[in-house]
mmCIF file of the C-alpha atoms, coordinates in Angstrom:
data_MODEL
# 
_entry.id   MODEL 
# 
loop_
_atom_site.group_PDB 
_atom_site.id 
_atom_site.type_symbol 
_atom_site.label_atom_id 
_atom_site.label_alt_id 
_atom_site.label_comp_id 
_atom_site.label_asym_id 
_atom_site.label_entity_id 
_atom_site.label_seq_id 
_atom_site.pdbx_PDB_ins_code 
_atom_site.Cartn_x 
_atom_site.Cartn_y 
_atom_site.Cartn_z 
_atom_site.occupancy 
_atom_site.B_iso_or_equiv 
_atom_site.pdbx_formal_charge 
_atom_site.auth_seq_id 
_atom_site.auth_comp_id 
_atom_site.auth_asym_id 
_atom_site.auth_atom_id 
_atom_site.pdbx_PDB_model_num 
ATOM 1   C CA . CYS A 1 1   ? 94.293  -78.706 -69.037  1.00 0.00 ? 1   CYS A CA 1 
ATOM 2   C CA . PRO A 1 2   ? 95.129  -77.695 -72.710  1.00 0.00 ? 2   PRO A CA 1 
ATOM 3   C CA . THR A 1 3   ? 95.801  -80.718 -75.050  1.00 0.00 ? 3   THR A CA 1 
ATOM 4   C CA . ALA A 1 4   ? 99.118  -81.155 -76.887  1.00 0.00 ? 4   ALA A CA 1 
ATOM 5   C CA . ARG A 1 5   ? 99.193  -82.231 -80.419  1.00 0.00 ? 5   ARG A CA 1 
ATOM 6   C CA . GLU A 1 6   ? 102.662 -82.796 -82.211  1.00 0.00 ? 6   GLU A CA 1 
ATOM 7   C CA . GLY A 1 7   ? 103.920 -83.166 -85.635  1.00 0.00 ? 7   GLY A CA 1 
ATOM 8   C CA . GLU A 1 8   ? 107.164 -84.910 -86.818  1.00 0.00 ? 8   GLU A CA 1 
ATOM 9   C CA . GLY A 1 9   ? 110.102 -82.937 -87.828  1.00 0.00 ? 9   GLY A CA 1 
ATOM 10  C CA . ARG A 1 10  ? 110.070 -79.265 -89.306  1.00 0.00 ? 10  ARG A CA 1 
ATOM 11  C CA . GLU A 1 11  ? 107.471 -81.044 -91.611  1.00 0.00 ? 11  GLU A CA 1 
ATOM 12  C CA . GLY A 1 12  ? 105.104 -82.568 -89.324  1.00 0.00 ? 12  GLY A CA 1 
ATOM 13  C CA . ALA A 1 13  ? 102.798 -81.468 -86.210  1.00 0.00 ? 13  ALA A CA 1 
ATOM 14  C CA . VAL A 1 14  ? 102.055 -82.376 -81.821  1.00 0.00 ? 14  VAL A CA 1 
ATOM 15  C CA . ARG A 1 15  ? 98.821  -81.233 -80.483  1.00 0.00 ? 15  ARG A CA 1 
ATOM 16  C CA . ALA A 1 16  ? 98.979  -80.803 -76.562  1.00 0.00 ? 16  ALA A CA 1 
ATOM 17  C CA . GLY A 1 17  ? 96.197  -79.737 -74.266  1.00 0.00 ? 17  GLY A CA 1 
ATOM 18  C CA . GLY A 1 18  ? 106.881 -51.297 -94.402  1.00 0.00 ? 18  GLY A CA 1 
ATOM 19  C CA . ALA A 1 19  ? 110.605 -50.907 -95.522  1.00 0.00 ? 19  ALA A CA 1 
ATOM 20  C CA . ARG A 1 20  ? 112.935 -53.764 -94.895  1.00 0.00 ? 20  ARG A CA 1 
ATOM 21  C CA . ARG A 1 21  ? 116.201 -53.568 -93.072  1.00 0.00 ? 21  ARG A CA 1 
ATOM 22  C CA . GLY A 1 22  ? 119.260 -54.033 -95.333  1.00 0.00 ? 22  GLY A CA 1 
ATOM 23  C CA . GLY A 1 23  ? 117.512 -56.782 -97.495  1.00 0.00 ? 23  GLY A CA 1 
ATOM 24  C CA . SER A 1 24  ? 116.544 -59.017 -94.636  1.00 0.00 ? 24  SER A CA 1 
ATOM 25  C CA . ALA A 1 25  ? 113.381 -60.134 -96.344  1.00 0.00 ? 25  ALA A CA 1 
ATOM 26  C CA . ARG A 1 26  ? 112.783 -62.220 -99.360  1.00 0.00 ? 26  ARG A CA 1 
ATOM 27  C CA . ARG A 1 27  ? 110.339 -60.154 -101.516 1.00 0.00 ? 27  ARG A CA 1 
ATOM 28  C CA . SER A 1 28  ? 107.519 -62.185 -102.878 1.00 0.00 ? 28  SER A CA 1 
ATOM 29  C CA . SER A 1 29  ? 105.400 -61.588 -105.983 1.00 0.00 ? 29  SER A CA 1 
ATOM 30  C CA . GLU A 1 30  ? 102.235 -59.627 -105.957 1.00 0.00 ? 30  GLU A CA 1 
ATOM 31  C CA . ARG A 1 31  ? 99.676  -61.015 -103.538 1.00 0.00 ? 31  ARG A CA 1 
ATOM 32  C CA . PRO A 1 32  ? 96.738  -62.770 -105.235 1.00 0.00 ? 32  PRO A CA 1 
ATOM 33  C CA . GLY A 1 33  ? 93.410  -61.012 -104.610 1.00 0.00 ? 33  GLY A CA 1 
ATOM 34  C CA . PRO A 1 34  ? 91.467  -63.643 -102.536 1.00 0.00 ? 34  PRO A CA 1 
ATOM 35  C CA . CYS A 1 35  ? 94.245  -63.545 -99.795  1.00 0.00 ? 35  CYS A CA 1 
ATOM 36  C CA . ALA A 1 36  ? 93.295  -60.115 -98.851  1.00 0.00 ? 36  ALA A CA 1 
ATOM 37  C CA . ARG A 1 37  ? 89.557  -60.217 -98.942  1.00 0.00 ? 37  ARG A CA 1 
ATOM 38  C CA . PRO A 1 38  ? 87.876  -59.661 -95.548  1.00 0.00 ? 38  PRO A CA 1 
ATOM 39  C CA . GLY A 1 39  ? 85.160  -62.129 -94.839  1.00 0.00 ? 39  GLY A CA 1 
ATOM 40  C CA . ARG A 1 40  ? 86.380  -64.782 -97.333  1.00 0.00 ? 40  ARG A CA 1 
ATOM 41  C CA . ALA A 1 41  ? 89.198  -66.055 -95.029  1.00 0.00 ? 41  ALA A CA 1 
ATOM 42  C CA . ALA A 1 42  ? 87.548  -69.045 -93.514  1.00 0.00 ? 42  ALA A CA 1 
ATOM 43  C CA . LYS A 1 43  ? 86.218  -70.271 -96.865  1.00 0.00 ? 43  LYS A CA 1 
ATOM 44  C CA . LEU A 1 44  ? 89.730  -70.971 -98.257  1.00 0.00 ? 44  LEU A CA 1 
ATOM 45  C CA . LYS A 1 45  ? 90.331  -74.264 -99.693  1.00 0.00 ? 45  LYS A CA 1 
ATOM 46  C CA . LEU A 1 46  ? 93.757  -76.049 -98.978  1.00 0.00 ? 46  LEU A CA 1 
ATOM 47  C CA . LYS A 1 47  ? 95.416  -75.288 -102.227 1.00 0.00 ? 47  LYS A CA 1 
ATOM 48  C CA . GLU A 1 48  ? 94.268  -71.597 -102.111 1.00 0.00 ? 48  GLU A CA 1 
ATOM 49  C CA . LEU A 1 49  ? 95.736  -71.329 -98.594  1.00 0.00 ? 49  LEU A CA 1 
ATOM 50  C CA . GLU A 1 50  ? 99.062  -72.705 -99.718  1.00 0.00 ? 50  GLU A CA 1 
ATOM 51  C CA . SER A 1 51  ? 99.141  -70.353 -102.749 1.00 0.00 ? 51  SER A CA 1 
ATOM 52  C CA . CYS A 1 52  ? 98.444  -67.351 -100.335 1.00 0.00 ? 52  CYS A CA 1 
ATOM 53  C CA . LEU A 1 53  ? 101.106 -68.494 -97.972  1.00 0.00 ? 53  LEU A CA 1 
ATOM 54  C CA . GLN A 1 54  ? 103.661 -68.754 -100.828 1.00 0.00 ? 54  GLN A CA 1 
ATOM 55  C CA . GLN A 1 55  ? 103.237 -64.837 -101.070 1.00 0.00 ? 55  GLN A CA 1 
ATOM 56  C CA . VAL A 1 56  ? 104.472 -64.137 -97.508  1.00 0.00 ? 56  VAL A CA 1 
ATOM 57  C CA . ASP A 1 57  ? 107.817 -62.589 -97.269  1.00 0.00 ? 57  ASP A CA 1 
ATOM 58  C CA . THR A 1 58  ? 110.282 -64.618 -95.291  1.00 0.00 ? 58  THR A CA 1 
ATOM 59  C CA . PHE A 1 59  ? 114.109 -64.303 -94.086  1.00 0.00 ? 59  PHE A CA 1 
ATOM 60  C CA . GLU A 1 60  ? 116.717 -63.620 -96.662  1.00 0.00 ? 60  GLU A CA 1 
ATOM 61  C CA . SER A 1 61  ? 119.496 -64.081 -94.211  1.00 0.00 ? 61  SER A CA 1 
ATOM 62  C CA . PRO A 1 62  ? 118.135 -66.152 -91.283  1.00 0.00 ? 62  PRO A CA 1 
ATOM 63  C CA . LYS A 1 63  ? 119.922 -65.729 -87.889  1.00 0.00 ? 63  LYS A CA 1 
ATOM 64  C CA . LEU A 1 64  ? 121.429 -69.132 -86.964  1.00 0.00 ? 64  LEU A CA 1 
ATOM 65  C CA . LEU A 1 65  ? 121.945 -68.310 -83.408  1.00 0.00 ? 65  LEU A CA 1 
ATOM 66  C CA . LEU A 1 66  ? 118.034 -67.958 -83.157  1.00 0.00 ? 66  LEU A CA 1 
ATOM 67  C CA . GLU A 1 67  ? 117.521 -70.973 -85.351  1.00 0.00 ? 67  GLU A CA 1 
ATOM 68  C CA . GLN A 1 68  ? 115.340 -69.046 -87.820  1.00 0.00 ? 68  GLN A CA 1 
ATOM 69  C CA . TYR A 1 69  ? 114.087 -71.613 -90.112  1.00 0.00 ? 69  TYR A CA 1 
ATOM 70  C CA . ALA A 1 70  ? 110.881 -70.236 -92.021  1.00 0.00 ? 70  ALA A CA 1 
ATOM 71  C CA . THR A 1 71  ? 107.893 -72.779 -91.868  1.00 0.00 ? 71  THR A CA 1 
ATOM 72  C CA . ARG A 1 72  ? 107.416 -73.709 -95.539  1.00 0.00 ? 72  ARG A CA 1 
ATOM 73  C CA . PRO A 1 73  ? 104.070 -72.784 -97.037  1.00 0.00 ? 73  PRO A CA 1 
ATOM 74  C CA . HIS A 1 74  ? 103.363 -76.404 -97.900  1.00 0.00 ? 74  HIS A CA 1 
ATOM 75  C CA . ILE A 1 75  ? 103.778 -77.314 -94.291  1.00 0.00 ? 75  ILE A CA 1 
ATOM 76  C CA . ALA A 1 76  ? 102.105 -74.444 -92.836  1.00 0.00 ? 76  ALA A CA 1 
ATOM 77  C CA . ALA A 1 77  ? 99.163  -74.812 -94.888  1.00 0.00 ? 77  ALA A CA 1 
ATOM 78  C CA . ARG A 1 78  ? 98.591  -78.446 -94.110  1.00 0.00 ? 78  ARG A CA 1 
ATOM 79  C CA . MET A 1 79  ? 99.071  -77.843 -90.473  1.00 0.00 ? 79  MET A CA 1 
ATOM 80  C CA . LEU A 1 80  ? 96.677  -75.109 -90.171  1.00 0.00 ? 80  LEU A CA 1 
ATOM 81  C CA . TYR A 1 81  ? 94.078  -76.560 -92.526  1.00 0.00 ? 81  TYR A CA 1 
ATOM 82  C CA . THR A 1 82  ? 94.173  -79.742 -90.218  1.00 0.00 ? 82  THR A CA 1 
ATOM 83  C CA . ILE A 1 83  ? 93.794  -77.574 -86.980  1.00 0.00 ? 83  ILE A CA 1 
ATOM 84  C CA . HIS A 1 84  ? 90.945  -75.753 -88.634  1.00 0.00 ? 84  HIS A CA 1 
ATOM 85  C CA . ASN A 1 85  ? 88.901  -78.468 -90.141  1.00 0.00 ? 85  ASN A CA 1 
ATOM 86  C CA . THR A 1 86  ? 89.586  -81.331 -87.916  1.00 0.00 ? 86  THR A CA 1 
ATOM 87  C CA . PHE A 1 87  ? 89.745  -79.830 -84.472  1.00 0.00 ? 87  PHE A CA 1 
ATOM 88  C CA . ASP A 1 88  ? 87.971  -76.304 -85.077  1.00 0.00 ? 88  ASP A CA 1 
ATOM 89  C CA . ASP A 1 89  ? 90.717  -74.546 -83.092  1.00 0.00 ? 89  ASP A CA 1 
ATOM 90  C CA . ILE A 1 90  ? 91.165  -71.401 -85.268  1.00 0.00 ? 90  ILE A CA 1 
ATOM 91  C CA . GLU A 1 91  ? 87.975  -69.987 -86.703  1.00 0.00 ? 91  GLU A CA 1 
ATOM 92  C CA . ASN A 1 92  ? 86.773  -67.159 -84.244  1.00 0.00 ? 92  ASN A CA 1 
ATOM 93  C CA . LYS A 1 93  ? 89.499  -68.255 -81.646  1.00 0.00 ? 93  LYS A CA 1 
ATOM 94  C CA . THR A 1 94  ? 92.202  -66.201 -80.105  1.00 0.00 ? 94  THR A CA 1 
ATOM 95  C CA . ILE A 1 95  ? 95.537  -67.534 -81.319  1.00 0.00 ? 95  ILE A CA 1 
ATOM 96  C CA . ALA A 1 96  ? 99.196  -67.129 -80.035  1.00 0.00 ? 96  ALA A CA 1 
ATOM 97  C CA . ASP A 1 97  ? 102.082 -67.821 -82.425  1.00 0.00 ? 97  ASP A CA 1 
ATOM 98  C CA . LEU A 1 98  ? 105.267 -68.292 -80.385  1.00 0.00 ? 98  LEU A CA 1 
ATOM 99  C CA . GLY A 1 99  ? 108.504 -67.676 -82.050  1.00 0.00 ? 99  GLY A CA 1 
ATOM 100 C CA . CYS A 1 100 ? 106.397 -66.289 -85.018  1.00 0.00 ? 100 CYS A CA 1 
ATOM 101 C CA . GLY A 1 101 ? 109.283 -65.181 -87.139  1.00 0.00 ? 101 GLY A CA 1 
ATOM 102 C CA . CYS A 1 102 ? 107.967 -63.328 -90.289  1.00 0.00 ? 102 CYS A CA 1 
ATOM 103 C CA . GLY A 1 103 ? 104.369 -64.424 -89.468  1.00 0.00 ? 103 GLY A CA 1 
ATOM 104 C CA . MET A 1 104 ? 103.703 -67.607 -91.686  1.00 0.00 ? 104 MET A CA 1 
ATOM 105 C CA . LEU A 1 105 ? 101.543 -69.337 -89.258  1.00 0.00 ? 105 LEU A CA 1 
ATOM 106 C CA . SER A 1 106 ? 99.920  -66.196 -87.834  1.00 0.00 ? 106 SER A CA 1 
ATOM 107 C CA . ILE A 1 107 ? 98.947  -65.063 -91.302  1.00 0.00 ? 107 ILE A CA 1 
ATOM 108 C CA . GLY A 1 108 ? 97.590  -68.548 -92.177  1.00 0.00 ? 108 GLY A CA 1 
ATOM 109 C CA . SER A 1 109 ? 95.482  -68.379 -89.057  1.00 0.00 ? 109 SER A CA 1 
ATOM 110 C CA . ALA A 1 110 ? 94.169  -65.021 -89.768  1.00 0.00 ? 110 ALA A CA 1 
ATOM 111 C CA . MET A 1 111 ? 93.217  -66.030 -93.289  1.00 0.00 ? 111 MET A CA 1 
ATOM 112 C CA . LEU A 1 112 ? 91.087  -69.175 -91.839  1.00 0.00 ? 112 LEU A CA 1 
ATOM 113 C CA . GLY A 1 113 ? 89.146  -66.801 -89.863  1.00 0.00 ? 113 GLY A CA 1 
ATOM 114 C CA . ALA A 1 114 ? 90.832  -66.465 -86.528  1.00 0.00 ? 114 ALA A CA 1 
ATOM 115 C CA . GLY A 1 115 ? 89.213  -64.155 -84.201  1.00 0.00 ? 115 GLY A CA 1 
ATOM 116 C CA . PHE A 1 116 ? 92.607  -62.559 -83.219  1.00 0.00 ? 116 PHE A CA 1 
ATOM 117 C CA . CYS A 1 117 ? 96.132  -63.589 -83.611  1.00 0.00 ? 117 CYS A CA 1 
ATOM 118 C CA . VAL A 1 118 ? 99.060  -62.437 -81.763  1.00 0.00 ? 118 VAL A CA 1 
ATOM 119 C CA . GLY A 1 119 ? 102.620 -63.292 -82.949  1.00 0.00 ? 119 GLY A CA 1 
ATOM 120 C CA . LEU A 1 120 ? 105.642 -63.221 -80.286  1.00 0.00 ? 120 LEU A CA 1 
ATOM 121 C CA . ASP A 1 121 ? 109.176 -63.099 -81.229  1.00 0.00 ? 121 ASP A CA 1 
ATOM 122 C CA . ILE A 1 122 ? 112.521 -61.938 -79.747  1.00 0.00 ? 122 ILE A CA 1 
ATOM 123 C CA . ASP A 1 123 ? 113.776 -60.602 -83.134  1.00 0.00 ? 123 ASP A CA 1 
ATOM 124 C CA . ALA A 1 124 ? 112.813 -57.007 -84.211  1.00 0.00 ? 124 ALA A CA 1 
ATOM 125 C CA . ASP A 1 125 ? 114.040 -57.678 -87.658  1.00 0.00 ? 125 ASP A CA 1 
ATOM 126 C CA . ALA A 1 126 ? 111.617 -60.556 -87.974  1.00 0.00 ? 126 ALA A CA 1 
ATOM 127 C CA . LEU A 1 127 ? 108.869 -58.631 -86.665  1.00 0.00 ? 127 LEU A CA 1 
ATOM 128 C CA . GLU A 1 128 ? 109.490 -55.818 -89.046  1.00 0.00 ? 128 GLU A CA 1 
ATOM 129 C CA . ILE A 1 129 ? 108.929 -58.317 -92.021  1.00 0.00 ? 129 ILE A CA 1 
ATOM 130 C CA . PHE A 1 130 ? 105.945 -59.611 -90.153  1.00 0.00 ? 130 PHE A CA 1 
ATOM 131 C CA . ASN A 1 131 ? 104.456 -56.149 -89.869  1.00 0.00 ? 131 ASN A CA 1 
ATOM 132 C CA . SER A 1 132 ? 105.031 -55.668 -93.641  1.00 0.00 ? 132 SER A CA 1 
ATOM 133 C CA . ASN A 1 133 ? 103.313 -58.874 -94.471  1.00 0.00 ? 133 ASN A CA 1 
ATOM 134 C CA . ILE A 1 134 ? 100.203 -57.763 -92.244  1.00 0.00 ? 134 ILE A CA 1 
ATOM 135 C CA . GLU A 1 135 ? 100.136 -54.400 -94.268  1.00 0.00 ? 135 GLU A CA 1 
ATOM 136 C CA . ASP A 1 136 ? 100.526 -56.299 -97.545  1.00 0.00 ? 136 ASP A CA 1 
ATOM 137 C CA . PHE A 1 137 ? 97.767  -58.656 -96.846  1.00 0.00 ? 137 PHE A CA 1 
ATOM 138 C CA . GLU A 1 138 ? 95.529  -55.980 -95.356  1.00 0.00 ? 138 GLU A CA 1 
ATOM 139 C CA . LEU A 1 139 ? 94.942  -58.208 -92.227  1.00 0.00 ? 139 LEU A CA 1 
ATOM 140 C CA . THR A 1 140 ? 93.143  -56.413 -89.235  1.00 0.00 ? 140 THR A CA 1 
ATOM 141 C CA . ASN A 1 141 ? 93.103  -59.404 -86.832  1.00 0.00 ? 141 ASN A CA 1 
ATOM 142 C CA . VAL A 1 142 ? 96.748  -59.825 -86.439  1.00 0.00 ? 142 VAL A CA 1 
ATOM 143 C CA . ASN A 1 143 ? 99.134  -58.137 -84.061  1.00 0.00 ? 143 ASN A CA 1 
ATOM 144 C CA . MET A 1 144 ? 102.711 -58.799 -82.731  1.00 0.00 ? 144 MET A CA 1 
ATOM 145 C CA . VAL A 1 145 ? 104.699 -58.492 -79.596  1.00 0.00 ? 145 VAL A CA 1 
ATOM 146 C CA . GLN A 1 146 ? 108.589 -58.473 -79.192  1.00 0.00 ? 146 GLN A CA 1 
ATOM 147 C CA . CYS A 1 147 ? 109.426 -60.487 -76.163  1.00 0.00 ? 147 CYS A CA 1 
ATOM 148 C CA . ASP A 1 148 ? 111.581 -63.489 -74.950  1.00 0.00 ? 148 ASP A CA 1 
ATOM 149 C CA . ILE A 1 149 ? 109.404 -66.505 -74.833  1.00 0.00 ? 149 ILE A CA 1 
ATOM 150 C CA . CYS A 1 150 ? 111.508 -68.006 -72.137  1.00 0.00 ? 150 CYS A CA 1 
ATOM 151 C CA . SER A 1 151 ? 110.817 -65.090 -69.934  1.00 0.00 ? 151 SER A CA 1 
ATOM 152 C CA . LEU A 1 152 ? 107.002 -64.431 -70.248  1.00 0.00 ? 152 LEU A CA 1 
ATOM 153 C CA . SER A 1 153 ? 105.174 -63.382 -67.271  1.00 0.00 ? 153 SER A CA 1 
ATOM 154 C CA . GLU A 1 154 ? 102.713 -65.806 -65.434  1.00 0.00 ? 154 GLU A CA 1 
ATOM 155 C CA . SER A 1 155 ? 99.985  -63.286 -66.277  1.00 0.00 ? 155 SER A CA 1 
ATOM 156 C CA . MET A 1 156 ? 99.918  -64.618 -69.793  1.00 0.00 ? 156 MET A CA 1 
ATOM 157 C CA . SER A 1 157 ? 98.432  -67.922 -68.566  1.00 0.00 ? 157 SER A CA 1 
ATOM 158 C CA . ASP A 1 158 ? 95.199  -69.220 -70.014  1.00 0.00 ? 158 ASP A CA 1 
ATOM 159 C CA . THR A 1 159 ? 95.146  -66.061 -72.448  1.00 0.00 ? 159 THR A CA 1 
ATOM 160 C CA . PHE A 1 160 ? 94.580  -67.650 -75.650  1.00 0.00 ? 160 PHE A CA 1 
ATOM 161 C CA . ASP A 1 161 ? 92.414  -70.369 -76.976  1.00 0.00 ? 161 ASP A CA 1 
ATOM 162 C CA . THR A 1 162 ? 95.124  -72.030 -79.153  1.00 0.00 ? 162 THR A CA 1 
ATOM 163 C CA . VAL A 1 163 ? 98.707  -71.683 -79.369  1.00 0.00 ? 163 VAL A CA 1 
ATOM 164 C CA . ILE A 1 164 ? 100.642 -72.675 -82.515  1.00 0.00 ? 164 ILE A CA 1 
ATOM 165 C CA . MET A 1 165 ? 104.394 -72.668 -83.000  1.00 0.00 ? 165 MET A CA 1 
ATOM 166 C CA . ASN A 1 166 ? 107.399 -73.975 -84.940  1.00 0.00 ? 166 ASN A CA 1 
ATOM 167 C CA . PRO A 1 167 ? 109.784 -73.526 -82.111  1.00 0.00 ? 167 PRO A CA 1 
ATOM 168 C CA . PRO A 1 168 ? 113.533 -73.607 -82.174  1.00 0.00 ? 168 PRO A CA 1 
ATOM 169 C CA . PHE A 1 169 ? 114.785 -77.087 -81.637  1.00 0.00 ? 169 PHE A CA 1 
ATOM 170 C CA . GLY A 1 170 ? 117.929 -76.151 -79.612  1.00 0.00 ? 170 GLY A CA 1 
ATOM 171 C CA . THR A 1 171 ? 120.030 -78.502 -81.957  1.00 0.00 ? 171 THR A CA 1 
ATOM 172 C CA . LYS A 1 172 ? 122.422 -75.501 -82.729  1.00 0.00 ? 172 LYS A CA 1 
ATOM 173 C CA . HIS A 1 173 ? 122.387 -73.566 -79.567  1.00 0.00 ? 173 HIS A CA 1 
ATOM 174 C CA . ASN A 1 174 ? 120.152 -73.391 -76.338  1.00 0.00 ? 174 ASN A CA 1 
ATOM 175 C CA . LYS A 1 175 ? 119.544 -77.108 -75.762  1.00 0.00 ? 175 LYS A CA 1 
ATOM 176 C CA . GLY A 1 176 ? 116.257 -77.632 -74.328  1.00 0.00 ? 176 GLY A CA 1 
ATOM 177 C CA . ILE A 1 177 ? 114.598 -74.619 -75.588  1.00 0.00 ? 177 ILE A CA 1 
ATOM 178 C CA . ASP A 1 178 ? 111.952 -76.496 -77.489  1.00 0.00 ? 178 ASP A CA 1 
ATOM 179 C CA . MET A 1 179 ? 110.675 -77.805 -74.269  1.00 0.00 ? 179 MET A CA 1 
ATOM 180 C CA . ILE A 1 180 ? 110.591 -74.416 -72.656  1.00 0.00 ? 180 ILE A CA 1 
ATOM 181 C CA . PHE A 1 181 ? 108.656 -73.094 -75.722  1.00 0.00 ? 181 PHE A CA 1 
ATOM 182 C CA . LEU A 1 182 ? 106.202 -76.196 -75.179  1.00 0.00 ? 182 LEU A CA 1 
ATOM 183 C CA . LYS A 1 183 ? 105.767 -75.600 -71.435  1.00 0.00 ? 183 LYS A CA 1 
ATOM 184 C CA . THR A 1 184 ? 105.077 -71.921 -71.997  1.00 0.00 ? 184 THR A CA 1 
ATOM 185 C CA . ALA A 1 185 ? 102.659 -72.647 -74.753  1.00 0.00 ? 185 ALA A CA 1 
ATOM 186 C CA . LEU A 1 186 ? 100.747 -75.094 -72.622  1.00 0.00 ? 186 LEU A CA 1 
ATOM 187 C CA . GLN A 1 187 ? 100.527 -72.393 -69.859  1.00 0.00 ? 187 GLN A CA 1 
ATOM 188 C CA . MET A 1 188 ? 99.112  -69.884 -72.276  1.00 0.00 ? 188 MET A CA 1 
ATOM 189 C CA . ALA A 1 189 ? 96.461  -72.056 -74.061  1.00 0.00 ? 189 ALA A CA 1 
ATOM 190 C CA . LYS A 1 190 ? 93.011  -72.716 -72.951  1.00 0.00 ? 190 LYS A CA 1 
ATOM 191 C CA . THR A 1 191 ? 92.208  -75.499 -75.224  1.00 0.00 ? 191 THR A CA 1 
ATOM 192 C CA . ALA A 1 192 ? 95.244  -76.779 -77.304  1.00 0.00 ? 192 ALA A CA 1 
ATOM 193 C CA . VAL A 1 193 ? 98.918  -76.393 -78.421  1.00 0.00 ? 193 VAL A CA 1 
ATOM 194 C CA . TYR A 1 194 ? 99.955  -77.244 -81.871  1.00 0.00 ? 194 TYR A CA 1 
ATOM 195 C CA . SER A 1 195 ? 103.798 -77.455 -82.287  1.00 0.00 ? 195 SER A CA 1 
ATOM 196 C CA . LEU A 1 196 ? 106.028 -78.864 -84.854  1.00 0.00 ? 196 LEU A CA 1 
ATOM 197 C CA . HIS A 1 197 ? 109.017 -81.089 -83.609  1.00 0.00 ? 197 HIS A CA 1 
ATOM 198 C CA . LYS A 1 198 ? 111.905 -83.419 -84.685  1.00 0.00 ? 198 LYS A CA 1 
ATOM 199 C CA . THR A 1 199 ? 110.687 -87.021 -84.861  1.00 0.00 ? 199 THR A CA 1 
ATOM 200 C CA . SER A 1 200 ? 113.941 -87.939 -82.930  1.00 0.00 ? 200 SER A CA 1 
ATOM 201 C CA . THR A 1 201 ? 112.453 -86.056 -79.934  1.00 0.00 ? 201 THR A CA 1 
ATOM 202 C CA . ARG A 1 202 ? 108.997 -87.682 -79.731  1.00 0.00 ? 202 ARG A CA 1 
ATOM 203 C CA . GLN A 1 203 ? 109.707 -90.125 -76.768  1.00 0.00 ? 203 GLN A CA 1 
ATOM 204 C CA . HIS A 1 204 ? 111.301 -87.155 -74.807  1.00 0.00 ? 204 HIS A CA 1 
ATOM 205 C CA . ILE A 1 205 ? 108.263 -85.065 -75.482  1.00 0.00 ? 205 ILE A CA 1 
ATOM 206 C CA . GLN A 1 206 ? 105.758 -87.841 -74.623  1.00 0.00 ? 206 GLN A CA 1 
ATOM 207 C CA . LYS A 1 207 ? 107.769 -88.325 -71.209  1.00 0.00 ? 207 LYS A CA 1 
ATOM 208 C CA . LYS A 1 208 ? 107.375 -84.463 -70.586  1.00 0.00 ? 208 LYS A CA 1 
ATOM 209 C CA . ALA A 1 209 ? 103.769 -84.639 -71.467  1.00 0.00 ? 209 ALA A CA 1 
ATOM 210 C CA . ALA A 1 210 ? 103.132 -87.351 -69.002  1.00 0.00 ? 210 ALA A CA 1 
ATOM 211 C CA . GLU A 1 211 ? 105.155 -85.297 -66.447  1.00 0.00 ? 211 GLU A CA 1 
ATOM 212 C CA . TRP A 1 212 ? 103.171 -82.263 -66.907  1.00 0.00 ? 212 TRP A CA 1 
ATOM 213 C CA . GLU A 1 213 ? 99.855  -84.288 -66.917  1.00 0.00 ? 213 GLU A CA 1 
ATOM 214 C CA . VAL A 1 214 ? 98.929  -83.240 -70.455  1.00 0.00 ? 214 VAL A CA 1 
ATOM 215 C CA . LYS A 1 215 ? 97.334  -85.284 -73.181  1.00 0.00 ? 215 LYS A CA 1 
ATOM 216 C CA . MET A 1 216 ? 99.390  -85.456 -76.198  1.00 0.00 ? 216 MET A CA 1 
ATOM 217 C CA . GLU A 1 217 ? 98.469  -86.629 -79.741  1.00 0.00 ? 217 GLU A CA 1 
ATOM 218 C CA . VAL A 1 218 ? 100.769 -87.090 -82.683  1.00 0.00 ? 218 VAL A CA 1 
ATOM 219 C CA . LEU A 1 219 ? 99.482  -85.781 -85.877  1.00 0.00 ? 219 LEU A CA 1 
ATOM 220 C CA . ALA A 1 220 ? 102.134 -86.515 -88.352  1.00 0.00 ? 220 ALA A CA 1 
ATOM 221 C CA . GLY A 1 221 ? 101.008 -88.716 -91.131  1.00 0.00 ? 221 GLY A CA 1 
ATOM 222 C CA . THR A 1 222 ? 97.528  -87.306 -91.193  1.00 0.00 ? 222 THR A CA 1 
ATOM 223 C CA . PRO A 1 223 ? 97.114  -85.637 -94.434  1.00 0.00 ? 223 PRO A CA 1 
ATOM 224 C CA . ALA A 1 224 ? 94.851  -82.504 -94.698  1.00 0.00 ? 224 ALA A CA 1 
ATOM 225 C CA . GLN A 1 225 ? 91.791  -83.216 -96.838  1.00 0.00 ? 225 GLN A CA 1 
ATOM 226 C CA . GLU A 1 226 ? 89.735  -80.503 -98.643  1.00 0.00 ? 226 GLU A CA 1 
ATOM 227 C CA . VAL A 1 227 ? 86.228  -79.853 -97.485  1.00 0.00 ? 227 VAL A CA 1 
# 
């Protein structure tokens, strides 16, 4: 079984086994050179990774119905750096990013040396921004799929080494969608799932993990360290 590791809030993490449309993207400044250099990715330091992720274009007008809250570069960098350096679950691994939005976590994984990363999202506008980010950073180990995470085929089971995500919490609409994302992620992952969740849902997630017979580890409060 894959392991599930969780963080607190939008700002913590759980570990468990082109042209824009109508101004939909926030345009970033010019990309710093190191971010787009093939072969250097896995050697990025934490501060360099965060600096690179600050250049990722994100939503200008997020769709509240889809709970589109971009993962902040500060949080994404620390989450990914911990996954990479503490658990070795990124470099040369196949990665799935569920509800990827504009690709913050996917792009960060690619920069840390992922073998291949696939972002999955239901929103075509978000994926258009994601695609532009891929082109801007000159990444060749990232792709994307437009799909409904809640309706993925069972053929996707055990497809990826690692699944990462910042799922919708279901606090505005679609109550329980965070657990649907988590269960789907666990089915897709061979090794581990890393997911951001609200602190207030921790006991519920722990209960679900026990119900699904999955080992869960809370990573919140574990600072990323430079190596």
